[in-house]
C-alpha positions as CSV (number, residue, x, y, z in Angstrom):
1,X,46.6,-102.3,-132.9
2,X,47.8,-99.1,-130.7
3,X,49.5,-100.4,-127.3
4,X,48.6,-98.1,-124.5
5,X,51.1,-96.6,-122.5
6,X,50.3,-96.8,-119.1
7,X,52.6,-96.8,-115.9
8,X,53.1,-99.1,-113.8
9,X,53.8,-97.6,-111.1
10,X,50.7,-95.2,-110.7
11,X,47.4,-96.6,-112.2
12,X,45.4,-94.4,-114.1
13,X,42.9,-94.4,-111.4
14,X,44.7,-93.1,-109.1
15,X,46.1,-90.6,-111.1
16,X,42.3,-89.3,-111.6
17,X,42.3,-89.1,-107.8
18,X,45.6,-86.8,-107.8
19,X,44.1,-84.8,-110.7
20,X,41.4,-84.0,-109.3
21,X,42.6,-83.5,-105.3
22,X,45.9,-81.6,-106.6
23,X,44.5,-78.7,-108.8
24,X,47.3,-76.7,-108.3
25,X,46.0,-73.8,-110.6
26,X,43.7,-72.9,-107.2
27,X,47.6,-72.2,-106.2
28,X,47.4,-68.5,-107.9
29,X,44.6,-67.7,-105.2
30,X,46.5,-65.5,-103.1
31,X,43.6,-66.1,-100.8
32,X,43.7,-69.6,-101.2
33,X,47.0,-69.4,-99.9
34,X,46.6,-67.8,-96.9
35,X,44.4,-69.9,-95.5
36,X,47.3,-73.0,-96.7
37,X,49.9,-71.1,-94.9
38,X,47.5,-70.6,-91.8
39,X,46.8,-74.4,-91.7
40,X,50.2,-75.0,-92.0
41,X,51.2,-72.7,-88.9
42,X,48.4,-73.7,-87.7
43,X,48.9,-77.9,-87.0
44,X,52.7,-76.8,-86.6
45,X,51.3,-75.5,-83.3
46,X,49.0,-78.7,-82.4
47,X,51.9,-81.0,-83.4
48,X,54.8,-79.5,-81.5
49,X,52.6,-78.9,-78.0
50,X,51.5,-82.4,-77.9
51,X,55.2,-83.4,-78.4
52,X,56.5,-80.7,-75.4
53,X,53.7,-80.0,-73.8
54,X,53.8,-82.8,-70.8
55,X,58.2,-82.2,-70.8
56,X,57.6,-78.6,-69.9
57,X,54.7,-79.4,-67.1
58,X,57.5,-81.3,-65.5
59,X,59.6,-78.1,-65.7
60,X,57.0,-76.5,-64.2
61,X,56.9,-78.6,-61.3
62,X,54.2,-80.9,-62.1
63,X,55.1,-84.8,-61.3
64,X,55.8,-87.5,-64.2
65,X,52.5,-88.8,-63.8
66,X,50.7,-85.3,-63.7
67,X,52.4,-83.6,-66.7
68,X,51.0,-86.6,-68.7
69,X,47.8,-85.3,-67.6
70,X,48.0,-82.5,-69.6
71,X,48.3,-84.1,-72.8
72,X,44.8,-85.8,-71.7
73,X,43.4,-82.3,-70.2
74,X,44.3,-80.8,-73.9
75,X,42.6,-83.8,-75.8
76,X,39.2,-83.5,-73.7
77,X,39.4,-79.3,-73.9
78,X,39.4,-80.0,-77.5
79,X,37.4,-82.7,-78.1
80,X,34.3,-79.9,-75.9
81,X,36.2,-77.0,-78.3
82,X,34.6,-79.1,-81.2
83,X,31.6,-80.0,-79.9
84,X,30.8,-76.0,-79.3
85,X,32.4,-75.3,-83.3
86,X,29.7,-77.7,-84.3
87,X,27.2,-76.3,-82.4
88,X,27.9,-73.0,-83.4
89,X,28.2,-73.9,-87.2
90,X,24.6,-74.4,-87.2
91,X,23.9,-71.0,-86.7
92,X,23.6,-68.9,-90.3
93,X,24.5,-65.6,-88.7
94,X,28.0,-66.4,-87.6
95,X,31.1,-65.6,-90.0
96,X,33.1,-69.2,-89.8
97,X,36.2,-67.1,-91.2
98,X,35.9,-65.0,-88.2
99,X,35.0,-67.3,-85.3
100,X,38.4,-68.9,-87.2
101,X,40.5,-66.1,-86.6
102,X,39.9,-65.5,-83.7
103,X,39.9,-69.0,-81.7
104,X,43.1,-69.4,-83.3
105,X,44.7,-66.3,-82.2
106,X,42.8,-67.1,-78.6
107,X,44.9,-70.5,-79.0
108,X,48.3,-68.2,-79.4
109,X,47.8,-66.5,-76.9
110,X,47.0,-69.8,-74.9
111,X,50.2,-71.0,-75.5
112,X,52.5,-67.5,-74.8
113,X,50.9,-67.5,-71.2
114,X,51.4,-71.0,-70.7
115,X,55.3,-69.9,-71.3
116,X,55.0,-67.6,-68.6
117,X,52.5,-69.5,-66.0
118,X,54.4,-69.1,-62.7
119,X,52.3,-71.6,-61.2
120,X,51.4,-75.2,-61.8
121,X,47.4,-74.3,-62.5
122,X,48.0,-71.4,-65.0
123,X,50.2,-74.1,-67.3
124,X,47.1,-76.3,-66.8
125,X,44.9,-74.1,-67.6
126,X,46.2,-71.9,-70.9
127,X,46.9,-75.7,-72.1
128,X,43.3,-76.4,-71.5
129,X,42.1,-73.3,-73.2
130,X,44.8,-74.1,-76.3
131,X,42.8,-77.6,-77.0
132,X,39.8,-75.8,-76.5
133,X,40.0,-72.9,-78.9
134,X,42.4,-74.9,-81.6
135,X,39.0,-77.2,-82.2
136,X,37.9,-74.8,-84.9
137,X,41.1,-75.7,-87.5
138,X,39.7,-79.3,-88.0
139,X,35.7,-78.5,-87.7
140,X,35.7,-75.6,-89.4
141,X,37.6,-75.6,-92.2
142,X,36.0,-77.5,-94.6
143,X,33.1,-74.7,-94.3
144,X,35.2,-72.1,-94.9
145,X,36.6,-73.9,-98.3
146,X,32.8,-74.2,-98.7
147,X,32.2,-70.8,-97.5
148,X,34.8,-68.9,-100.1
149,X,35.4,-71.2,-103.2
150,X,32.2,-73.3,-103.4
151,X,31.1,-77.2,-102.8
152,X,32.4,-78.2,-106.2
153,X,36.1,-76.7,-105.4
154,X,36.0,-78.7,-101.6
155,X,37.9,-81.5,-102.9
156,X,40.8,-79.3,-104.6
157,X,40.6,-77.8,-101.5
158,X,41.4,-80.6,-98.8
159,X,43.9,-82.1,-101.5
160,X,46.0,-79.3,-101.3
161,X,45.6,-78.3,-98.3
162,X,46.5,-81.5,-96.8
163,X,49.6,-81.2,-98.7
164,X,50.5,-78.6,-97.1
165,X,49.6,-80.5,-93.4
166,X,51.9,-82.6,-94.6
167,X,54.8,-80.2,-94.9
168,X,54.0,-79.0,-91.6
169,X,54.1,-82.5,-90.0
170,X,57.2,-83.3,-91.6
171,X,59.4,-80.3,-90.5
172,X,57.3,-78.9,-87.5
173,X,59.1,-81.1,-84.4
174,X,62.5,-80.5,-85.9
175,X,62.0,-76.6,-86.2
176,X,61.3,-77.1,-82.6
177,X,64.0,-79.8,-81.7
178,X,66.3,-77.1,-83.9
179,X,65.0,-74.0,-81.1
180,X,65.6,-76.3,-78.0
181,X,68.8,-77.4,-78.9
182,X,70.1,-73.7,-79.2
183,X,67.8,-72.3,-76.8
184,X,68.5,-75.0,-74.1
185,X,64.5,-74.7,-73.0
186,X,60.8,-75.1,-73.7
187,X,59.7,-71.8,-73.1
188,X,61.4,-70.6,-76.5
189,X,59.6,-73.9,-77.8
190,X,56.7,-72.8,-76.7
191,X,56.7,-68.7,-77.7
192,X,57.9,-69.6,-80.8
193,X,54.5,-71.8,-81.0
194,X,52.5,-69.6,-79.9
195,X,53.8,-66.3,-82.6
196,X,53.2,-69.2,-85.1
197,X,49.7,-69.2,-84.0
198,X,49.2,-65.7,-83.9
199,X,50.4,-65.5,-87.7
200,X,48.3,-68.2,-88.6
201,X,45.1,-66.6,-87.3
202,X,46.3,-62.7,-88.6
203,X,46.5,-64.8,-92.0
204,X,42.7,-65.2,-92.3
205,X,41.8,-61.5,-90.9
206,X,42.3,-60.2,-94.3
207,X,40.7,-63.2,-96.5
208,X,37.3,-62.2,-97.7
209,X,39.0,-58.5,-98.9
210,X,41.4,-60.0,-100.3
211,X,39.1,-62.7,-102.1
212,X,37.3,-59.6,-103.3
213,X,40.0,-57.9,-104.8
214,X,41.0,-60.9,-106.6
215,X,38.3,-61.7,-108.0
216,X,37.9,-58.2,-109.5
217,X,41.4,-57.8,-110.7
218,X,42.7,-61.7,-110.9
219,X,41.7,-64.1,-113.5
220,X,41.8,-67.5,-111.3
221,X,39.6,-69.9,-112.0
222,X,38.7,-72.7,-109.3
223,X,37.1,-75.4,-111.5
């Protein structure tokens, strides 16, 4: 009788799920890589801002209790932004990718404004706009995946997207700490984060032309 060799540490069911979610053939797609790198940078912005927004607020002159409220304001504005994204996603005439890169660019601009804010109120408003605009990153990402790569590839897209986001979560705060260590100020951290979000949004602008070129000239399969 033939013996079946199975991995004790990783059962077959788990391997099957990982194989389905991590379809590495998709990494050959330049358009998909643009989406992954954009997602990496966007999540970096979210994590760094939530880590340092309150401390930067105190540097701007807010008392500790008011500085903590900045995080609540970002969260509330993000909730409102998600509701707005959910509403506009029901409009078929809108291109979700365009909505995504416009709002991500605006979130990057908001952080740069926050970095140079000359008043406490302007800083709070800029942080609120950041939270509102970056809501599209979480709400519309699945719609962009389906629109560009098809519903049948949504699981694969999400699996690789989560992999890149885990790398972002692992590296974002240490990178911000290095910037803070060498500059001694939160302004440089916010400028770096705002620039990362501007790059994230810019990467999505040529997404559809790149995908069209890719389908004409490259043999990339997604299934």
